[in-house]
C-alpha positions in Angstrom: 6.5 55.2 -38.0 7.8 51.8 -37.0 8.5 51.3 -33.3 12.0 51.6 -32.0 13.0 48.2 -30.8 15.4 47.7 -27.9 17.1 44.6 -26.5 19.8 44.4 -23.9 21.0 40.8 -23.5 23.7 38.3 -24.4 23.2 36.3 -27.6 24.6 33.1 -26.1 21.3 32.5 -24.2 18.8 35.0 -25.8 17.5 33.5 -29.0 16.0 36.8 -30.2 19.3 38.5 -29.9 21.1 35.8 -31.8 18.4 35.8 -34.5 18.7 39.6 -34.9 22.5 39.7 -35.0 23.8 36.3 -36.0 26.6 37.0 -33.5 27.6 35.0 -30.4 28.4 37.3 -27.5 28.5 36.0 -23.9 27.9 39.3 -22.2 24.8 41.6 -22.5 25.0 44.3 -25.2 22.7 46.9 -26.7 20.6 46.3 -29.8 18.4 49.1 -31.2 16.3 49.1 -34.3 15.4 52.4 -35.9 13.0 52.2 -38.9 14.1 48.7 -39.6 17.9 49.4 -39.4 19.6 47.6 -36.5 22.3 49.2 -34.3 24.7 47.5 -32.0 26.6 49.1 -29.1 29.6 46.9 -28.5 32.5 46.9 -26.1 36.1 47.2 -27.3 36.5 43.5 -26.8 33.7 42.7 -29.3 33.5 45.7 -31.7 35.8 44.6 -34.5 34.4 41.1 -34.6 30.9 42.5 -34.6 31.6 44.7 -37.6 32.8 41.7 -39.5 30.3 39.1 -38.5 27.2 41.4 -38.3 27.6 43.6 -41.4 23.9 44.3 -41.6 24.1 46.2 -38.3 25.5 49.7 -37.7 28.0 49.1 -34.9 29.1 51.9 -32.5 31.6 51.9 -29.6 30.3 51.5 -26.1 33.5 53.0 -24.6 33.2 56.1 -26.9 29.6 56.6 -25.8 30.6 56.3 -22.1 33.4 58.8 -22.6 31.1 61.3 -24.1 28.7 60.8 -21.2 31.5 61.2 -18.6 32.6 64.4 -20.4 28.9 65.6 -20.1 29.1 65.1 -16.3 27.8 61.5 -15.8 30.4 60.0 -13.6 29.4 56.3 -14.0 27.4 55.9 -17.2 25.3 52.7 -17.4 23.9 50.9 -20.4 20.6 52.8 -19.8 22.5 56.1 -20.0 24.0 55.0 -23.3 20.6 54.0 -24.6 19.1 57.4 -23.7 22.1 59.2 -25.3 21.5 57.4 -28.6 17.7 57.9 -28.5 18.1 61.6 -27.8 20.3 61.9 -30.9 17.6 60.2 -32.9 14.8 62.3 -31.2 13.2 59.2 -29.9 11.6 58.9 -26.4 9.9 55.5 -26.5 11.2 52.0 -27.0 9.5 48.6 -27.4 11.2 45.8 -25.6 10.6 42.0 -25.4 8.6 40.4 -22.6 11.8 39.0 -20.9 13.4 42.5 -20.8 15.1 43.0 -17.4 12.8 44.9 -15.0 15.6 46.8 -13.3 16.8 48.2 -16.7 13.2 49.1 -17.7 12.8 51.0 -14.4 16.1 52.8 -14.9 15.2 53.8 -18.5 11.9 55.2 -17.3 13.7 57.2 -14.6 15.7 58.7 -17.4 12.4 59.8 -19.2 12.4 56.9 -21.7 9.0 55.3 -22.1 9.2 51.5 -22.2 6.5 49.5 -23.9 6.5 45.7 -23.6 5.6 43.8 -26.8 3.4 40.9 -26.0 4.0 37.6 -27.6 7.0 37.0 -29.8 9.4 39.9 -30.3 10.2 38.6 -33.8 7.1 36.7 -35.0 8.9 35.9 -38.3 11.1 33.5 -36.3 8.4 30.9 -36.6 8.7 30.7 -40.3 12.1 29.2 -41.2 13.9 30.1 -44.4 15.6 27.4 -46.5 18.9 28.4 -44.9 17.4 27.9 -41.4 16.0 24.5 -42.4 19.5 23.5 -43.5 20.9 24.7 -40.1 18.3 22.7 -38.2 19.0 19.6 -40.4 22.7 20.0 -39.6 22.0 20.1 -35.9 19.7 17.1 -36.3 22.5 15.2 -37.9 24.6 15.9 -34.8 21.8 14.4 -32.7 21.7 11.4 -35.0 25.5 10.9 -34.6 25.0 10.8 -30.8 22.1 8.4 -31.2 24.1 6.1 -33.4 26.9 6.0 -30.9 24.5 5.3 -28.1 22.9 2.5 -30.0 26.2 0.9 -30.9 27.3 1.0 -27.3 24.1 -0.8 -26.3 24.7 -3.4 -29.0 28.2 -4.1 -27.7 26.9 -4.7 -24.1 26.8 -8.1 -22.5 23.9 -9.1 -20.4 25.0 -9.9 -16.8 23.4 -10.8 -13.6 20.2 -9.1 -12.6 19.8 -8.2 -16.3 22.5 -5.5 -15.9 24.2 -4.4 -19.1 27.9 -4.7 -19.0 30.1 -2.6 -21.2 33.8 -3.5 -21.2 33.0 -5.8 -18.2 31.6 -2.8 -16.2 27.9 -2.0 -15.6 26.7 0.5 -18.1 24.8 3.3 -16.3 22.6 6.1 -17.7 25.4 8.5 -16.8 28.0 6.6 -18.7 25.9 6.2 -21.8 24.9 9.9 -21.7 28.6 10.8 -21.6 29.3 8.6 -24.6 26.5 10.2 -26.6 27.5 13.7 -25.6 31.1 13.2 -26.5 30.1 12.0 -30.0 28.0 15.1 -30.4 30.9 17.3 -29.3 33.1 15.8 -31.9 30.4 16.6 -34.5 30.6 20.3 -33.4 27.5 20.2 -31.3 26.8 20.9 -27.6 24.5 18.5 -25.8 22.9 19.4 -22.5 20.6 17.3 -20.3 20.5 14.3 -22.7 18.0 11.8 -21.5 18.9 8.2 -21.0 16.1 6.8 -18.8 15.4 3.1 -18.4 12.5 1.2 -17.0 10.2 3.1 -14.7 12.5 6.2 -14.9 11.3 6.6 -18.5 7.8 7.2 -17.2 8.9 10.7 -16.1 9.4 12.3 -19.6 12.1 14.8 -18.5 14.0 12.4 -16.1 17.6 12.4 -17.3 18.2 8.9 -16.0 20.6 7.5 -13.4 22.1 4.2 -12.3 22.6 0.9 -14.1 20.8 0.1 -17.3 19.1 -3.3 -17.7 18.3 -5.6 -20.5 14.8 -6.5 -21.6 13.2 -3.2 -20.6 12.6 0.0 -22.6 15.3 2.7 -22.5 14.3 6.2 -23.7 17.1 8.2 -25.3 16.2 11.8 -26.0 19.0 14.0 -27.6 18.7 17.7 -28.4 22.0 19.3 -29.2 22.8 22.8 -30.2 25.1 23.5 -33.1 28.2 25.4 -31.9 28.4 27.1 -35.3 24.8 28.4 -35.8 23.0 28.1 -32.5 20.2 26.0 -34.0 18.9 22.9 -32.3 18.2 19.3 -33.4 15.9 17.0 -31.4 15.4 13.2 -31.7 14.0 10.5 -29.4 14.2 6.8 -29.7 13.1 4.0 -27.4 15.0 0.8 -27.5 15.3 -2.5 -25.6 18.6 -4.3 -25.4 17.6 -7.9 -25.5 14.0 -9.1 -25.8 11.0 -6.8 -25.2 8.0 -8.2 -23.3 4.7 -8.3 -25.2 3.2 -5.3 -23.4 6.3 -3.2 -24.3 6.0 -4.3 -27.9 2.4 -3.3 -28.1 3.1 0.0 -26.4 5.9 0.7 -28.8 4.0 0.0 -31.9 1.0 2.0 -30.7 3.3 5.0 -30.2 4.8 4.5 -33.6 1.4 4.4 -35.2 0.4 7.5 -33.2 3.4 9.3 -34.5 2.4 8.4 -38.1 -1.1 9.7 -37.4 0.5 13.0 -36.1 2.6 13.3 -39.3 -0.4 12.7 -41.4 -2.3 15.6 -39.8 0.5 18.1 -40.2 -0.1 20.5 -43.1 -0.4 24.2 -43.6 -3.8 25.5 -42.3 -4.3 22.6 -39.8 -5.2 23.7 -36.3 -2.3 22.8 -34.0 -4.6 21.3 -31.4 -6.1 19.0 -34.0 -2.8 17.3 -34.5 -2.6 16.5 -30.8 -6.3 15.5 -30.6 -5.9 12.9 -33.4 -3.0 11.2 -31.6 -4.7 11.3 -28.2 -8.0 9.9 -29.6 -6.1 7.0 -31.3 -4.3 6.1 -28.0 -7.7 6.1 -26.2 -9.2 3.9 -28.9 -6.3 1.5 -28.4 -7.1 1.3 -24.7 -4.3 3.6 -23.5 -6.1 6.1 -21.3 -4.5 9.0 -19.4 -5.1 9.8 -15.8 -3.9 9.5 -12.2 -3.3 6.1 -10.6 -1.3 5.2 -7.6 -0.5 8.8 -6.9 1.1 9.6 -10.3 0.0 10.5 -13.9 0.2 7.8 -16.6 -0.7 7.6 -20.2 -0.1 10.4 -22.7 0.2 13.6 -20.7 2.4 15.9 -22.7 1.9 17.7 -26.0 2.5 16.0 -29.4 5.2 18.5 -30.4 6.8 21.9 -30.3 8.5 24.3 -32.6 12.3 23.9 -33.1 14.9 26.5 -34.1 17.1 28.8 -32.0 15.3 27.5 -29.0 14.7 23.8 -28.1 11.0 24.7 -27.3 9.5 27.5 -29.3 6.3 28.3 -31.1 4.2 26.7 -32.4 3.0 24.1 -29.8 1.1 21.0 -30.7 -0.9 20.4 -27.6 -4.5 20.1 -26.3 -4.7 23.8 -25.5 -2.6 25.2 -28.3 -4.1 27.8 -30.5 -3.6 28.8 -34.1 -3.0 27.0 -37.4 0.2 25.5 -38.9 1.9 27.6 -41.6 4.3 26.7 -44.3 7.9 26.9 -43.2 7.3 26.1 -39.5 9.5 23.3 -38.1 8.0 21.1 -35.4 8.7 18.0 -33.5 6.3 15.0 -33.5 6.9 13.1 -30.3 4.0 11.2 -28.8 4.6 9.0 -25.8 2.9 6.6 -23.5 4.0 6.0 -19.9 2.9 3.2 -17.6 5.1 2.3 -14.6 4.2 -1.4 -14.8 5.4 -1.4 -18.4 7.8 1.5 -18.8 7.8 4.5 -21.1 7.9 4.8 -24.9 8.5 8.0 -26.8 9.5 8.5 -30.5 10.4 11.8 -31.9 11.2 13.1 -35.4 11.3 16.6 -36.8 8.8 17.8 -39.4 8.9 20.8 -41.9 5.4 22.0 -42.5 4.5 22.5 -46.1 1.3 23.2 -48.0 1.2 19.5 -49.1 1.9 18.0 -45.7 4.9 17.3 -43.4 8.4 16.6 -44.6 10.3 14.4 -42.1 13.8 15.9 -41.6 14.9 12.9 -39.5 16.6 10.0 -41.1 17.5 7.8 -38.1 15.9 4.3 -38.1 13.4 3.1 -35.5 14.2 -0.3 -34.1 12.8 -1.6 -30.8 15.1 -4.5 -30.0 18.9 -4.5 -30.4 
């Protein structure tokens, strides 16, 4: 008999809950699955909407369940009491929950004689394999990212180069914060939500997750990494470009073209059946062969010190991973980023990122935005 699945979470932040229901709900609610049939327990605020937007689920009233429990003598019925009530009616005494299930709720369920089993790994392993509809949703979110990138690039093109190489936009120094706001506003107008967009210039770009701050300058690399979420579907897009406003120094040019070639090598390795670690190994070996080693110098790490890519979908980082220690093989229908980078403080950072759909024949690049170093 299939396990009875239980989640108690909101679907704004919990990707598994959104995947299972297709319903955006900001507060935690109950999801149960009996023999493959999903049940939702919803508040009066959400129940009518849930019945319309999640027709594949059987939706029951939280307030009605709580009233029946109060009538049975439980003065303040909790969500755990409601779960036990439904399980007893179905003659079930054990549930399987995801690894991130709240510990307090698990303990309360066990105190109510409900056995709680934690499922290791992914709660819905099928999430890794995207349907054609999901690929379209990711592509739509990726287009939102490209809208933001286009707006960012156009802003940089319009800048004048002032004293100390500062970029001036409408006669005011252009900062990472200002350019980030321009990008994020463009994405919002495209029905996306951008969070923690990266606009990092010069040495700041050598910390891959540094968001960037302060004035941007000409003739040095600026990493722009945009990963918006579609407000309509919850799926993410992800794109990174590195650009120089003005003229790039020769070391930056060489770094840029090495990363670009490394990305092409990564794409060439992606196909169904390929070990995920092999994609990363091929890129890393190419960089070393070109003289770009990775290690510690001057108290910080430099070179290529992150993975080549990650899965993309209802989470910005999800399975599979393309890294040195990643396990498993690529499968048709997986969607992954390909984003090698090289980072040296005396030169700056360069990262390029596109999104690939894994097929039996190779990788299909879902990203359309051009790659240009100098603007």
